[in-house]
KOLNUPA-227344 format. One record per atom (N, C-alpha, C): residue in one letter; x, y, z. Coordinates in steps of 0.2 Angstrom, whole numbers, plus 2048, in hexadecimal, padded with zeros to 3 digits. Layout:
// KOLNUPA-227344
aXYZ...
***
This chain:
// KOLNUPA-227344
m496869DD0m49486EDCCm49286ADC5a48D86CDC2a48A869DBCa48F86BDB6k490866DB1k493867DABk48E868DA6m48F86DDA1m48A86ED9Cm48D872D96r48A872D91r48C876D8Br48B87DD8Da490882D8Aa48F889D8Ca48988CD8Av486889D84v47F88CD82v47A88AD87d47A884D8Ad475882D8Fd476887D95a47C889D97a47D88ED9Da47A894D9Bi47B896D94i47889DD92i47189DD93v46D898D90v466898D91v464899D98l467895D9Dl465896DA4l46689DDA6i46C8A0DA4i46D8A7DA6i4688ACDA4l4668ABD9Dl4618AFD9Al45B8AFD9Ee4598A9DA0e4538A8DA4e4538ABDAAk4598AADAEk4598ADDB5k45A8B5DB4e45C8B8DAFe45D8BFDAEe4568C2DACg4518BEDAAg44B8C0DA8g44B8C2DA1a44F8C0D9Da44F8C1D96a44D8BBD92t4478BAD91t4448B4D8Et4408B5D88e4408BBD85e43D8BCD7Fe4428BED79a4428B9D74a4488B9D6Fa4458BAD68f4488BED64f4468BFD5Df44D8BED59g44C8BAD54g4528B9D50g4518B4D4Al4578B1D48l4578ACD43l45C8A7D44p45B8A1D44p46089CD45p46589CD3Fg46B899D40g470898D3Bg475893D3Ea479891D39a47E88CD3Ba48288ED41a485894D41a489896D47a486897D4Di47F897D4Di47C899D54i477893D55n47788ED51n473888D53n474885D5Ap47A884D5Cp47A882D63p476885D68l47688CD68l472890D6Dl46A88ED6By46888ED65y46188CD64y460885D66s465880D66s46387AD69s46287AD70a46687ED74a46587FD7Ba45E882D7Dm45C887D79m45688AD7Am450885D79k451881D73k44C87CD72k44B877D78q451874D7Aq45186FD7Fq44F872D86h450879D88h44E87BD8Eh44787ED8Eg445881D89g43E883D88g43C88AD8Cg44188DD8Fg43F893D93g43F89AD8Fi441899D89i4428A0D85i43D89FD7Fr4398A4D7Er4358A4D78r4388A8D73h4388A5D6Dh43B8A7D67h4378A9D61t4388AFD5Et4348B1D59t4388B1D53l4378ADD4Dl43B8ADD47l4398B2D43h43E8B6D41h43E8BCD3Dh4408BBD36r43E8BFD31r4408BFD2Ar4478C2D29h4498C7D2Dh44F8CBD2Ch4528CCD33v4598CBD34v45C8CCD3Av45B8D3D3De45B8D8D38e45A8DFD3Be4538DFD3Dg44E8DCD3Ag4478DCD3Dg4478D9D44a44B8D4D45a44B8D1D4Ca44E8D5D51s4538D9D4Fs4568DED54s4518E3D55h44D8E6D51h4488EBD52h4428E8D56a4418E2D55a43C8DFD59a43E8DED61a4448DCD62a4478DCD68a4478E3D6Cd4498E8D68d4498EFD6Ad4428F1D6Cg43D8EFD68g4368F1D69g4338EED70y4358E7D70y4338E4D76y4368E7D7Ds43D8E9D7Cs4408ECD82s43D8F2D84r43B8F6D7Fr4388FDD80r4318FCD83a42D8F7D81a4268F6D83a4268F4D8At42B8F0D8Ct42A8ECD92t42F8EFD98g4358F2D96g43A8F3D9Ag43F8EDD9Ck43D8E8D99k4428E2D99k4478E2D94i44B8DCD94i4508DCD8Fi44E8D7D89g44D8D9D83g44C8D5D7Dg4528D2D7Bl4518CCD78l4578C9D75l4578C8D6Dc45C8CAD6Ac45D8C9D63c4628C4D61l4608BED5Dl4658B9D5Cl4668B8D55g46C8B7D53g46E8B6D4Cg4748B2D4Bt4768B0D45t47C8ACD44t4828B0D43s4878ADD40s48D8B1D3Fs48D8B6D39g4918BAD38g4928BED32g48D8C3D31p4898C3D2Cp4848C8D2Ap47E8C9D2Fa47D8C3D33a4788C4D38a47A8CAD3Dg4808CAD3Fg4838CFD44g4838D6D41t4858D6D3At4858DDD37t47E8DFD36d4798DBD35d4728DDD34d46F8E0D3Bm4728DED40m4708E0D47m4728E7D48i4778EAD45i47A8F0D47i4758F6D47t4718F6D42t46C8FCD42t4678FBD48g4658F5D4Ag4618F4D50g4658F6D56l46C8F4D57l4708F6D5Cl4708FED5Dy471901D57y471908D57y46B90CD59a465909D57a45F90CD59a45E90BD61a460905D64a460904D6Ba464909D6Fi46B909D6Di46F90DD71i46E915D70a46B917D6Ba46991ED6Aa464920D6Fd45F91BD71d45A91DD75d45A91AD7Cs460917D7Ds462914D84s45D90ED86i45D909D81i459903D82i45D8FDD83p45C8F9D88p4608F3D89p45D8EED85m4628EAD81m4608E5D7Cm4668E1D7Cl4668DAD7Cl46B8D6D7Bl46B8D2D74c4708D3D70c4718D0D6Ac4768CAD6Bi4758C5D68i4798BFD69i47B8BCD62t4818BCD60t4838B9D59t4878B3D5Ag4868AED55g48B8A9D54g4918ABD51q4968A7D51q49C8A9D4Eq4A08A3D4Ca4A58A3D47a4A989ED45a4AD89BD4Bp4B0895D4Ap4B4893D50p4BA898D51t4BC898D57t4C289CD59t4C889BD55s4C9895D53s4CF893D50s4D0896D49v4CA898D46v4CA89BD3Fv4C98A2D3Fl4C88A5D44l4C68ACD44l4CB8B1D40h4D18AFD40h4D68B3D3Dh4D78B1D36k4D38ACD33k4D48A9D2Dk4CF8ABD28e4CB8B1D29e4C68B3D25e4C18ADD23d4BF8A9D28d4BB8A4D27d4B48A6D25f4B08A2D22f4A98A4D1Ff4A58A7D25q4A28ADD24q49E8B1D28q4A28B2D2Fa4A88B3D2Fa4AC8B4D35a4AE8BBD35v4A98C0D37v4AA8C7D37v4AC8C9D3Ed4B08CED3Fd4B18D0D46d4AB8D5D48i4A68D2D4Ai4A08D5D4Ci4A18D9D53e4A68D7D57e4A78DBD5De4A98E2D5Cs4AE8E2D57s4B18E9D55s4AB8EDD52i4A78EAD4Di4A28EDD4Ai49D8F0D4Fa49B8ECD54a4968EED58a4988F3D5Ek49E8F3D5Fk4A08F7D65k49D8FFD65p49D902D5Fp49B909D5Fp49490AD61v490904D60v488905D61v486901D66t48A8FFD6Bt4888FBD71t48C8FED77k4898FCD7Dk48D8FDD83k4928F8D84y4928F2D81y4978EDD82y4968E8D7Da49C8E6D7Aa49B8E1D74a4A18DCD75s4A08D6D75s4A68D1D76s4A58CBD73t4AA8C8D6Ft4AB8C2D6Dt4AE8BDD72i4AA8B9D75i4AC8B4D7Bi4B08AFD78l4B78AFD79l4BC8AAD77l4BD8A4D7Be4BB8A4D81e4BC89FD86e4B689DD89p4B4896D89p4AE894D8Bp4AD896D93g4B2896D97g4B1897D9Eg4AF89FD9Fl4B08A3D9Al4AE8AAD9Bl4A78ABD99v4A38A6D97v49C8A7D95v4988AAD9Bp4978A6DA1p4938A9DA6p4958B0DA8g49B8B1DA9g49D8B8DACg49C8BDDA7t49D8BCDA0t49C8C1D9Bt4948C2D9Af4908BDD9Bf4898BFD9Bf4868C2DA1a4898C1DA7a4878C5DADa4898CCDACk48F8CDDA9k4928D4DA8k48D8D8DA3a48B8D4D9Ea4878D7D98a4808D9D9Bf47D8D5DA0f4778D8DA3f4788DEDA7q47D8DDDABq47F8E3DAFq4808E9DABv4848E9DA6v4858EFDA2v47F8F1D9Fm47B8EDD9Cm4748EFD99m4708F3D9Er4708F1DA4r46B8F4DA9r46E8FADADs4758FADADs4788FFDB1s478906DAEs47890BDB2s479912DB0s474913DAAr476917DA4r472917D9Er471911D9Bp46B90ED9Bp46A907D97p46C907D90g46E901D8Eg470901D87g4718FAD85p4728F8D7Ep4728F2D7Cp47A8EFD7Cv47A8E8D7Cv4808E4D7Cv4808DFD77l4868DED74l4868D8D6Fl48B8D3D72l48A8CDD72l48E8C7D74l48F8C3D6Ed4958C1D6Cd4968BDD66d4998B6D69l4968B1D66l4988AAD69l49B8A5D63p4A18A4D63p4A489FD5Ep4A1899D60i4A0895D5Ai49C88FD5Bi49F88AD60n4A688AD60n4AA885D64n4A9887D6Cv4A888DD6Dv4A7890D74v4A088ED76q49B88ED71q49488CD73q494885D75l498881D71l497879D72l49B877D78a4A087BD7Aa4A5878D7Fa4A1877D86e4A3872D8Ae4A0871D90e4A4875D96i49F878D9Ai4A287CDA0i49F879DA6d4A287BDACd49F87ADB2d49A880DB4f49487EDB5f490884DB7f48A882DBBd488886DC0d483885DC5d47E88BDC5i47888ADC1i474890DC1i472893DC8d47188EDCDd46F890DD3d475895DD7a47B894DD4a480899DD7a48189FDD3y47D8A0DCEy47E8A6DC9y4798ABDCCe47B8B1DCDe4778B7DCFe4788BDDCAp4738C0DC8p4748C6DC4p4788CBDC8l47D8CFDC4l4818D3DC8l47D8DADC9p47F8DDDCFp47B8E3DD1p47B8E9DCBv4768ECDCBv4758F1DC6v4778F8DC9e47B8FCDC6e47D902DC8e47A908DC5k47790CDC9k473912DC7k475918DCBp47791DDC9p479923DCDp472926DD0k472928DD6k46C92BDDAk46E932DDCa469937DDBa46A93DDDEa46A93DDE5t46E941DE8t46F942DF0t46A947DF2r469947DF9r46494CDFCr466953DFAg46D954DFBg47095ADF9g46E95DDF2q46F958DEDq46E95ADE6q46795BDE5a462957DE8a45B958DE7a45995FDEAe45C961DF0e45B968DF2e45D96EDEEk46396DDEAk465972DE5k461972DDFi45E96CDDDi45996CDD8i453970DD9v45096EDDFv44A972DE1v44C979DE2d45197BDE5d453982DE6d453986DDFl456983DDAl456986DD4l44F986DD0l44C980DD1l44697FDCDl440984DD0t440986DD6t43B98ADD9t43E991DD9s444993DD6s44699ADD6s44299EDD1g43F99ADCCg43C99EDC7g43499EDC8t4319A2DC4t42A9A3DC4t42699EDBFk42999BDBBk426997DB6k42B991DB4p42B98CDB9p42F986DB8p42C981DB4i43097DDB0i42D978DACi431972DADi42E96CDACi432965DACi432963DA5i438961DA2i43995DD9Ci43A956D9Ea435951D9Ca43694AD9Ea438946D98g43E943D99g44193FD94g440938D94g443934D90g44292DD90g44592AD96g44A92DD99g44D92AD9Fg447929DA5v44292DDA5v43D92DDAAv439926DA8i438925DA2i43491EDA0i439918DA2n43F919DA0n444913DA1n445912DA9a444917DADa444916DB4a43E914DB7n438913DB3n432911DB5n42F916DBBa43191DDB9a42F922DBEa42A927DBCs426924DB7s421929DB4s41C92BDBAe419927DBEe415928DC3e41892DDC8k41E92CDCAk421931DCEk422938DCBl423938DC4l42493EDC1l41D942DC2v41893FDC1v411942DC1v410945DC8e412941DCDe412943DD4e416949DD5l41C94ADD3l420950DD3l41D956DD0a41A955DCAa41795ADC7a41195DDCBe40D958DCEe40795ADD1e40995EDD8e40E95BDDBe41195EDE1e413966DE0l416967DDBl41996DDD9l414972DD5n40F96EDD2n40A971DCEn40D975DC8i412972DC4i415975DBFi414970DB9p415973DB3p41496FDACp41996BDABv418965DA7v41C960DA5v41C960D9Ds421960D9As42295FD93s426958D92p423953D8Fp42794DD8Dp42B94ED87t43194BD87t43494BD80t431945D7Cl433944D76l43193FD72l432938D75m438937D78m439931D7Bm436930D82g434936D85g430936D8Bg429936D8Bw426936D85w41F937D83w41B932D87g416934D8Bg41292FD8Fg41492FD96a41A931D98a41C931D9Fa417935DA3i41493ADA0i40E93DDA3i40993DD9Ep40393ADA0p3FD93AD9Ap3FC940D97d3FA940D91d3F9946D8Dd3F394AD90d3EE946D93d3E894AD95d3E994CD9Ch3EF94BD9Fh3F094EDA6h3F0956DA5r3ED959DAAr3ED961DAAr3F4964DA9l3F9961DACl400963DACl404961DA7q40295DDA2q40595BD9Cq405961D97s40A964D96s40A96BD93s40B96AD8Bg40C964D89g40D964D82g415963D80m41695FD7Bm41D95DD79m420964D76v427964D77v42B96AD74v42F967D6Fg43096BD6Ag435969D64g43496DD5Ei43896CD59i43896FD53i43596AD4Eq433964D4Fq430960D4Bq42A95CD4Ft42C958D54t427955D58t425959D5Eh41F95DD5Dh41D961D62h416963D62t414967D66t40D96BD66t40F972D66k40B976D63k40C97DD63k40B980D6Ay40697DD6Ey405980D75y40B97DD79g40E978D78g414975D7Bg41A97AD7An41B97CD74n421980D73n41F987D76a41998AD76a418990D79a418990D80t41698BD84t41798BD8Bt41F98AD8Df422986D89f42A986D8Bf42D98DD8Al42B990D85l42E997D84l42C99CD89e42799BD8De42599FD92e42999DD99s42C997D99s42F995D9Fs435999DA1d437998DA7d43E99BDA9d443997DADv440991DAFv44598CDB2v442985DAFv447981DADv44697BDA9v449975DADl446970DAFl44996ADB2l448964DADg44E962DAAg44E95DDA6g44F956DAAl44B951DA9l44C94BDADl44C945DA7g452942DA7g45393DDA3g45393ED9Cn455944D9An454946D93n45B948D90r45C949D89r46394AD86r463951D83w45E955D83w45E95BD7Fw45F95AD78a45B955D75a45C953D6Ea45B959D6An45E959D64n45E95FD60n457960D5Dr45395BD5Cr44C95CD59r44795ED5Fh44995ED65h446961D6Ah447968D6Bt44E96AD6Bt450970D6Dt44F975D67g451973D61g452977D5Cg45897CD5Da458982D5Ba45D987D5Ca45E988D63l464987D66l465987D6Dl46598ED70d466993D6Bd46699AD6Ed45F99CD70t45A99AD6Ct45399BD6Dt451996D73y453990D73y45198BD78y45398DD7Fr459990D80r45C992D86r45A999D89a45899DD84a4589A4D86a4539A5D8Bg4559A9D91g4519ABD96g44F9A6D9Br4529A0D9Br45099BDA0r456997DA2k456995DA9k45B991DACk459989DABf45F985DABf45E97EDA9f46197ADAFi45D975DB1i46096FDB5i45F969DB1h465965DB1h46595FDADh466959DB1v462954DB2v46394EDB6v463949DB1d469945DB0d46993FDACd46D93ADAFi46C934DADi46F92EDB0i47792DDAEe478930DA8e47F930DA5e482937DA6s488937DAAs48B93DDABs48E941DA5t49093DDA0t492940D9At48D943D95q486942D97q481945D93q48094DD96i48294ED9Ci481955D9Fi487959D9Cg48495ED99g489963D96g48B961D8Er48895CD8Cr48A959D85r48795ED80v481960D81v47E965D7Cv47E96CD7Ef47D96ED85f47F974D88f480973D8Fs483978D92s485977D99s47F97AD9Dp47C976DA1p476978DA5p47897CDABd474980DAEd475983DB4d47797FDBAl473979DBAl475974DBFl47496DDBCg479969DBCg479962DBAg47A95DDBFi476958DBFi476952DC4i47694CDC0t47A947DC2t47A941DBFt47693CDC4s47193ADC1s46C935DC5s467932DC1d46692CDC3d460928DC0d45A92DDC1a45592DDBCa450932DBCa44B930DC2g44A92ADC3g445928DC8g44892ADCFa44F928DD0a45292ADD6a452931DD8a453935DD2a45393DDD3a44C93FDD5i44793CDD2i44093FDD3i43E93DDDAd440937DDDd43F935DE4d44293ADE9a44893CDE7a44C941DECa449948DEBi44794ADE5i444951DE4i43D951DE8l43994BDE7l43294BDEAl43394CDF2e438949DF5e439949DFCe43A950DFEv43E954DFAv44095BDFCv43995FDFBv43695EDF5v430962DF3v42B961DF9r42A95BDFBr42495AE00r42695DE06e42C95DE08e42E960E0Fe42D968E0Er42F96BE09r42F972E08r428974E07k424970E04k41D972E03k419972E09a41B96DE0Da41796DE14a419973E18a41F975E17a42297BE1Ba420982E17g41C981E12g41A987E0Eg41F98BE0Al424987E08l42A98AE05l42A989DFDi425986DFBi425985DF3i42098ADF1p42298EDECp41E993DE9p418991DE6d413995DE5d40C993DE2d40D994DDBy40D98FDD7y40D98FDD0y40798EDCCs40198FDD0s3FA98EDCDs3F9992DC7q3FB998DC7q3FA99DDC1q3FE99ADBBw404999DBCw408996DB7w40598FDB4a40498BDB8a401984DB6a3FA985DB3d3F6989DB5d3EF98BDB2d3F098EDABa3F5992DAAa3F6995DA4a3F9990D9Fa3FD98BDA1a400986D9Da3FA981D9Bt3F6980D9Ft3F097BD9Et3EB97FD99a3EA985D9Aa3E5988D96a3E8989D8Fr3EE989D8Er3F298AD87r3F0984D83k3EF97ED86k3ED978D83k3E7978D7Eg3E397ED7Fg3DD97FD7Bg3DF984D75t3E5985D74t3E798AD6Ft3EC986D6Ag3EC98AD64g3F2988D5Fg3F1981D5Ch3EB97FD5Bh3EA978D59h3EB978D51r3EE973D4Er3EF972D47r3E896FD45k3E6971D3Fk3E096ED3Ck3E1967D3At3DC963D3Ct3DD95BD3At3D6959D36n3D195DD37n3CB95BD34n3CA95DD2Cf3CE95AD28f3CE95BD21f3CA956D1Ee3C6958D18e3C2953D15e3C5951D0En3CB954D0Dn3CF953D06n3CF94CD04i3CF94BCFDi3D1944CFAi3D5946CF5p3DC943CF4p3DE93ECF9p3DF941D00i3DF93DD05i3DF93FD0Ci3E5943D0Ek3E4948D12k3E994CD16k3EB948D1Cp3F1947D1Dp3F4943D23p3F1945D2Aq3F094CD2Bq3ED94ED31q3E794AD33r3E2949D2Er3DC945D2Fr3DD93ED32v3E393BD30v3E4934D32v3E5934D39y3E9939D3Cy3EA939D43y3E493BD47q3E093FD45q3DA941D48q3D593AD49e3D5936D43e3D1930D43e3D492BD48m3DB92BD48m3DE926D4Cm3DD928D54n3DD92ED55n3DB930D5Cn3D492ED5Ea3D092ED59a3C992CD5Ba3C8925D5Ba3CC921D57a3CB91AD56a3CE916D5Cf3D4918D5Ef3D8914D62f3D8917D69g3D7913D6Eg3D6916D75g3DC917D79q3DB919D7Fq3E191CD83q3E6916D85d3E4910D84d3E890AD86d3EC908D80t3EC90CD7At3F090AD74t3F790CD75t3FB907D72t402908D72t40490AD6By407910D69y409911D63y410910D61v41290ED5Bv41990CD59v41A910D53s420914D53s422917D4Ds429919D4Dt42C91BD47t43391DD48t435923D44i434925D3Ei43692AD3Bi43292DD35g433933D33g430935D2Dg42A93AD2Fl42793DD29l422942D2Bl41C93ED2Es41B938D2Ds415934D31s417935D38q41D933D3Bq41F933D42q41E93BD44i42193FD41i421946D43i41A949D44a416948D3Fa40F94AD3Fa40B946D45g40C940D45g40993CD4Ag40B93ED51a411940D52a413943D59a41094AD5Aq40E94DD55q40B954D56q403953D57m40094DD55m3F994DD55m3F6947D59l3FA942D5Al3F793CD5El3F893DD65h3F4939D69h3F493AD70h3F7933D74v3FB934D79v3FE92ED7Cv3FC92FD84y3FA92AD87y3F792AD8Ey3FB926D93g401924D92g405921D97g40C91FD95p41091DD99p41791BD97p417915D93r41C914D8Fr41D90ED8Br41790DD86k413913D85k40E912D80k40F916D79w415919D79w41891CD73w41F919D72i420915D6Ei426911D6Ci429914D66n42F917D67n43191BD61n43991BD61a43C919D5Ba443919D5Ba445920D59g445924D5Eg44692CD5Eg44C92ED5Bq45292CD5Dq45892FD5Bq45B92CD55a45B925D54a45D922D4Ea459923D48g452922D49g44D922D44g44E91ED3Ep450917D3Fp451913D39p44B911D35l44A913D2Fl445910D2Bl444909D2Bg43E906D2Cg43D8FFD2Cg43C8FDD33w43E901D38w43D8FFD3Fw4368FED42t431901D3Ft42B901D42t4288FAD42g4278F7D3Dg4248F1D3Cg4278EBD41p42D8EAD40p4308E5D45p4308E7D4Ca4318EDD4Ea4308F0D54a4298EED57a4248F0D53a41D8EED55a41C8E7D57l41F8E3D53l41F8DBD55l4228DAD5Cg4278DDD5Eg42A8DCD64g4268DFD6Av4228E5D68v41E8E8D6Dv4188E4D6Ev4158E0D69v4108DCD6Av4128D6D6Er4188D3D6Dr41A8CED72r41B8D0D79g41D8D7D7Ag41D8D9D81g4178DBD84k4118DDD80k40B8DFD82k4058DBD7Fp4058D4D81p4008D0D7Ep3F98D2D80g3F58D2D7Bg3EE8D4D7Cg3EC8DBD7Ce3F28DFD7Ce3F08E6D7Ce3F08E9D74r3ED8EFD74r3ED8F2D6Dr3F38F5D6Bv3F68F3D66v3FC8F6D63v3FB8F9D5Cv3FD8FFD5Bv3FC902D54v402905D52a404903D4Ca40B906D49a40990BD44l40D910D43l40C915D3Fl413916D3As412915D34s417916D2Fs41591AD29g41A91DD26g41991FD1Fg41B919D1Ad41991AD14d41A914D0Fd421912D0Fy426916D0Fy42D914D0Ey42F910D15d42E913D1Bd43090FD21d42C908D20f426908D1Ef423901D1Ef4268FDD19q4288FFD13q42B8FBD0Eq4328F8D10f4358FBD15f43C8F9D16f43D8F2D19m4388F0D1Dm4388EAD20m4318E6D20i42E8E7D1Ai4278E5D1Ai4278DDD1Be42C8DAD19e42C8D2D1Ae42B8D0D21e42C8D5D26e42B8D3D2De4248D2D2Fl41F8D4D2Al4188D3D2Bl4178CBD2Ca41A8C7D28a4198C0D28a41B8BDD2Fv41F8C0D33v4218BED3Av41A8BFD3Eg4178C5D3Dg4118C6D41g40B8C1D3Fa40B8BFD39a4068BAD36a4088B3D39q40E8B1D39q4108AAD3Bq40F8AAD43f4118AFD46f4118AED4Ef40B8B1D51k4068B3D4Dk4008B6D50k4018BCD54l4048C1D51l4068C7D55l4018CDD52p3FB8CED55p3F78D3D51p3F88DAD53y3F88DED4Fy3F98E5D50y3F68E9D4Av3F48EFD4Av3F28F3D44v3F88F8D42h3F98F7D3Ch3FF8FBD39h3FC900D34v3FC907D36v3F990CD32v3FF90FD2Dv3FE90ED27v403910D22v400916D1Ev40391CD1Fv401922D1Cv405922D15n402921D10n405920D09n404926D05n40A92AD04n40A930D00n40E92ECFAs411928CFAs416926CF4s41B92BCF4y41E92DCF9y423932CF9y428931D00l42E932CFFl432933D05l43193AD08g42B93BD0Bg428941D0Dg42D946D11l430943D16l435948D1Al43B94AD16i43D945D12i443947D0Di44194CD08r43B94BD05r438950D00r438957D03q435957D0Aq43495ED0Dq43B961D0Es44095DD10s44695FD12s44A962D0Bq44895FD05q44B962CFFq448968CFDr44396BD00r440971CFEr445977CFDp449978D02p44E97DD02p45397DCFCf454976CF9f458975CF3f454976CEDe44E977CEDe449978CE8e449972CE3m44996CCE7m449966CE3m444961CE6d44295CCE2d43E957CE3d441951CE0y44794ECE3y44B94ACDFy44C943CE2h44993ECDFh44A937CE1h447936CE8v441939CE9v43D938CEFv436935CEDs434934CE7s42E932CE6s42E92ACE5l429927CE8l42991FCE8l42391DCE3g420922CE0g41A920CDCg41C91DCD5f418919CD3f419916CCCf412913CCAd411912CC4d40B90ECC2d40C907CC3n409904CC7n4098FDCC9n4058F8CC4i4098F5CC0i4068F1CBAi4018EBCBDn4028E9CC3n3FE8E4CC6n3F98E7CCAs3F98EDCCCs3F48F0CD0s3F28F7CCEp3EF8F8CC8p3ED8FECC6p3E9902CCBe3E68FFCD0e3E1903CD5e3E6907CD9t3EC906CD9t3F190ACDDt3F2911CDAn3EF912CD4n3EF919CD1n3F691DCD2g3FB919CD0g40291CCD0g40591DCD6y40291ACDBy40691ACE2y40B915CE3g40B910CDEg41190BCDEg40F905CE1v413903CE7v4128FDCEAv40B8FCCEDd4088F6CEBd4028F4CEEd4038F1CF5h4028F5CFAh4048F2D01h3FE8EED03v3F88EED01v3F38E9D03v3F58E2D00k3F68E2CFAk3F88DBCF7k3FE8D8CFBv4038DDCFCv4098DACFFv4088D7D06a4048DBD0Aa4028D9D11a3FE8D3D10e3F98D2D0Ce3F68CCD0Be3FA8C6D09g3FF8C7D05g4038C2D03g4088C0D08l4098C4D0Dl40D8C2D13l4098BFD19g4028BED17g3FE8BBD1Cg3FA8BFD21c3FA8C6D1Fc3F78CAD24c3F08CDD20k3ED8D1D24k3E78D5D21k3E98DCD20a3E58DFD1Ba3E68E6D19a3E08E9D17v3E08F0D18v3DA8F4D16v3DD8FAD13r3DA8FCD0Dr3DC903D0Ar3D7908D0Bv3D990ED0Dv3D4913D0Ev3D6919D0Aq3D191CD06q3D3921D01q3CE927D03d3C9927D07d3C492CD08d3C592DD10p3C6933D12p3C6935D19p3C0933D1Da3BA933D1Aa3B4931D1Da3B4929D1Fk3B9925D1Ck3B991ED1Dk3BF91CD22l3C2921D24l3C891FD29l3C591CD2Fa3C091ED32a3BE91BD39a3BB914D37e3B8913D32e3B690CD30e3BC908D2Fg3C190BD2Bg3C7907D2Ag3CB905D30f3CB909D35f3CF908D3Bf3CB902D3Fa3C4903D3Fa3C08FED43a3C08F7D40q3C18F7D39q3C18F1D36q3C88EED37a3CD8F2D37a3D48EFD39a3D48ECD40k3D18F0D45k3D18EDD4Ck3CE8E6D4Ca3C88E6D48a3C48E0D48a3C88DAD45l3CB8DCD3Fl3CF8D6D3Cl3D58D4D40a3D98D9D43a3DE8D7D48a3DC8D2D4Dd3D68D4D50d3D48D0D56d3D18C9D54e3CE8C9D4Ee3CC8C3D4Be3D18BED49h3D68C1D45h3DB8BCD42h3E18BCD46q3E38C0D4Aq3E98C1D4Eq3EF8C1D4Av3EE8C6D45v3F48C7D40v3F58CFD40p3FA8D1D3Dp3FB8D9D3Cp3F68DBD36v3F38E1D37v3EE8E3D32v3F08EAD30v3F18EBD2Av3F48F1D27v3EE8F5D25v3EE8FCD27v3E9900D24v3ED905D20e3ED905D19e3F0909D15e3EC90FD13v3EE915D15v3EA91BD14v3EE91FD0Ei3EA920D09i3ED924D03i3EC92BD04l3F292ED05l3F3935D06l3F4939D00e3F3940D01e3F5944CFCe3FD944CFBk400945CF6k407943CF5k40B948CF8v40994ECF9v40E954CFCv40A957D01t40D956D07t40B95AD0Dt41195CD11n411962D13n417964D17n414965D1Ei418962D23i416961D2Ai41A967D2Ea41796AD33a41A96FD36a42096ED39m425972D38m42C971D3Bm430977D3Ag436978D3Dg43A97ED3Cg44197DD40a444982D40a44B982D43a44B984D4Aq446987D4Dq44698AD54q43F98AD56l43F98AD5Dl438989D60l43398ED5Ed436994D5Dd43199AD5Cd43099CD55a433997D50a432998D49a431992D46v42C98ED48v429988D45v42598AD3Fn426987D39n423989D33n41C985D33e417988D32e410985D31e40E985D2Af40E97FD27f40C97FD20f40597DD1Ee40197BD24e3FA97AD23e3F697FD27d3F097ED26d3EB983D2Ad3EB981D32l3EA986D36l3E9985D3Dl3E2984D3Ea3E0981D44a3D9980D45a3D6987D47l3D0989D45l3CD98FD46l3C798ED4Be3C4988D4Be3BF986D50e3BF97FD52p3BC97DD57p3BD977D5Ap3BC971D55g3B8972D51g3B696DD4Cg3BC96BD47d3C1970D47d3C796FD42d3CC96AD45a3CB969D4Ca3D0964D4Fa3CC961D54p3C795CD52p3C295AD57p3C5955D5Ct3CB952D5Bt3CE94DD60t3D4951D64a3D4957D63a3D995BD68a3D8959D6Fl3DD959D73l3DC957D7Al3D795CD7Ev3D8962D7Cv3D4968D7Ev3D196BD78p3CA96CD78p3C7970D72p3CA977D71l3CB979D6Bl3CD97FD6Al3CA984D6Eg3CD988D72g3CA98ED76g3C698BD7Cg3C7984D7Dg3C4981D83g3C8981D89s3C697ED8Fs3CA97ED95s3CA977D97v3CF976D9Bv3D096FD9Ev3CC96DDA4t3C9968DA4t3C5966DAAt3C895FDADv3CD95CDAAv3D0956DACv3D3958DB3d3D2954DB8d3D5955DBEd3DC951DBEa3E1953DC2a3E7950DC3a3E7949DC5
***
């Protein structure tokens, strides 16, 4: 058996486990691992400007590909910088491996320089965290880490490596190393029969498709199930794209913030709900008495402790979403062949027809620009193969109400944690995972400013994408949430920029900053110029292979539709009165759907 440094064994393990895309920053305590990566050459590394940015990039890569992204950093603050990234990943069930360097084991109890107990700090936001104190434990601990990340509900892991452990020699044979089996619960035939029994007991059943469907790579099977039953499907924010927006059975997103009016209306008409790989998140359900009234619930989730966490369903089944869909499909097809599945055509047609109603107006001509017009122009400018990246704020909420997504892993969103600053570095990870594909990020000005330095990473490593920054020089979502308090307190980002008077009191000159970081930028102030601006951005990204910022100057105050319960969403802006008011709606106002399943 060969003798090698523990770090050399780690690199071989990473490659065999298929984790070959790394994002991070070298440092004294992690340099041995970097030396092994340089010598071996099998792992690509992207150098970031902030370790939190590296963690978000690894997260974005994992979401975009379904593989495991790596985040690397030195001891002390590098690990603490990763905590927000780990929180974003665990909140949305994303596998990601963070590796930190550490002071030698002999001084861990002596408060040595940058010797923080990162294992204890990381445990609440990981599935597993460990400081590896013995060199001989390295192979087994890494094997366990990959098994844990992939098994049951996926999630992140942090492994901490004291420098003496990294440098120690161990006996290791990569040919004898095999990844540990991944454990995922599977619905039984009997459970599938009970699901179908309850689902078909109603006259208006609906499927809620969560992020677990996408994690299970089961989107195509989901569509098959919907078509076999001929019933509507509503994706959650994390499940958006599991069924394409233009599919006749995609009935619109449900929620009190990220939703469509017709999606909420169809859900409120339903009488049996099958939740697949979802969590009943509060921004989806709103007030539970309204959400649950008059309907029965089936909840299928890979994690048993998620069932009953928010409310007790009529039937709860612990299963991987893909495995459950397989079992349900088998039962449905057998019963359908025997003529035992009800005809839901009238219900499905009504849900489909409703997609031509309740549109929010997007075709505004105002200057400064109203945000709704931005999403209208994005729909027109970016094709069905576009992958969108966003995280939080009025920009994300309005985007989820008005943009269109046409497939799984084409909406990349830190839905539960919503950390400001996530969007830019996550987009870089998405570009790494989807080379040559069109990636478009969406941020408000505050989200964009949080980790704006990460643009330099895209310039250095030629990672092209278009970053749409809707700039109202406000913390828009917080300003809107302050309305009940009758205040507008410390939420304005505007000031007179002495170096850029052309910003007209909007503060930071995002164009100059982006250009100073090696990227290209376009500023748009007239809605009639948005199409031209997006076309220019795409051309610049393709030509220069760098991130291109499109800064759109918005009106400072816009309130986006939201509320506390599904039947009481507040509309602050005009609704569409004719098809031309919402020209990029999936179905023209008052129109009918002609798209075949």
